[in-house]
C-alpha positions, 0 to 999 in steps of 0.5 A: 086347497085349504080346509079347516077341520075340528077333530078330537085328538086326545081323550084323557082319564084323570086320577079323579075319574074325570075325563078330559077331551081335547079338540084340535082346530086345524088348518090343513093345506094340501094334506098338511096341518099348517096351524092348530089351536086347542080347546079342552072340555072336562066331563065330570065322573059325577055327571049322571047323564052327560051330553056327548052329542058334540063328540063323534061316535067313536069318542062317545064310545070311549067316554062311555066305556071309561065311566064304569061303576067301579071308576065312579065308586073310586072317585067317590072314595077319593072325594070322601078322603079329600073331604076328610083331610080338609076337615 
């Protein structure tokens, strides 16, 4: 039997604090992935209330856990430093 499935197969926290989520679109035949394509989405650390409804519950929990006040503060400091250099 051949099925198509979409899964979140990677969540990355970038040095900027942004979070990248990679979705894999897979074609599976008899339990074996025979084809894949990928799509990435980025969730900005500065987005105050991001819509995570497109993620499964486990992935939502990972994203929420990564968005700490400390990480947001660090991202703001990094952005401020980059702006100072650009002046």
